[in-house]
C-alpha positions, 0 to 999 in steps of 0.5 A: 500500499503506498506510504502505508498509510490508512488515511490515504487509503480511505480517501482513495477508497472514496474516489474509487467510490465516486469514479464507480458512482460516475459510470453508474450515474452515466450508465443510469443516465444512459439506461433511463433515455431507453425507449418504453417496450411491451415489458417495460412499459416506462422504459428503464427511467428507474435504473438512475435511482438504482445507480444513485442507491447502489453507489451509496452502498458501496461507498458505505460497505468500503468505508465501514471496511476501513474503519475497521482496520482504523480502530486495529491501527489505533492500538499499534500505529504503523510508520507511514511515508509522510511525503507520499502521503502529502503528493497524493492527497495533494494531486487528489485535491486538484483532480477532484475540485476540477471534477466537482466544478462540472457537476455544479450546474446541474446538482439542483435538478438531478439526484445522480448529478447531486451525488456526483458533486457532492462525492467530488466536492467531499473528495476535495475537502478530505484529501485536504485533510489528508494532506494536512495530517500527512504535513504533520506527522512528517515533522512530528512522527505521530503515526497514530494520527493516520489512523485517526484521520482515517476515521474522521475521513471516514465520518465525512464519507458517512455525512456526505453519503447518507442523504443521497442514501436516504433520498434515493432508498425512498425513491426506489420504493415509491416514496413521493419524491422531495419538494413535494407535499402530497396535501398541497396536492391533494388541495390544489386537485380539489380546488378545481371546478367540478371537482368534489373529491380526490382519491388514490393519490399516488406520487413517485419518481419515475427517474431522479429527474422525473415525477408521476402522478395518479388520481381519481376525481370525484366530478358529478357533472362529469369531466368538462373536456379533453381541455380541463385534462390538458390543462390541470396536467399542464399546472401540475407540471408548472407548480410540482414538477409532475411531468406525468399524470394520469387522472381518472374522473368518477362521477361518484355515483353511490351504486357504482362506488370506487373500490379505492375510495377512502383513504389506506386503499391502494 
């Protein structure tokens, strides 16, 4: 191992995870553009969600292994080639800073890009911390500082990764995407002319950039026409970022009550 540094290994492991994440993000985005088929009627849009989730899980597994080794080394510190640590980590600062800048613009709109940006920006900061620890070891020979630094680096890796893991896990389980309030959408639908009830409302992410909705609207007078539905779909896209909406209109006939009416039915 270069320099015999666990802190440098932790930083390199995170860098490798980010490179893997970039390939996963690219692959997920490419698959998400595939056309729908008879089997995959939505195409492969959710591949972008799975790629973000897979990258987060991989990073946490690698980090756990490094922390375990670091704890063992705290009780038996090993010599570290400080100059090697400083030089390699400094290169990491430059490369990660430049790479993070590439994802700066798109990080607010795409979970994949945000994951890549956070990882690269985090890597730059962590590499800088490894540089600092290498300099201190160079002058003090405090070799115990190397495993301690690797633990601190690992804590920051978990911190950077946790939100992406939580969000991608939620999207993979069809949770309502962040930034969309189900209650607000329901109130908006109920406020439409002629709508007296809303049930079987579902909102989920088709990919890291596309959201979908299905709902049953109770309209005793019936739907005014296609223009009503087209206008409602456009308003959902504008106000809530839901670009794929499917609305079923019912008149609320008591003799043919929808079996999905009422809370808790799916």
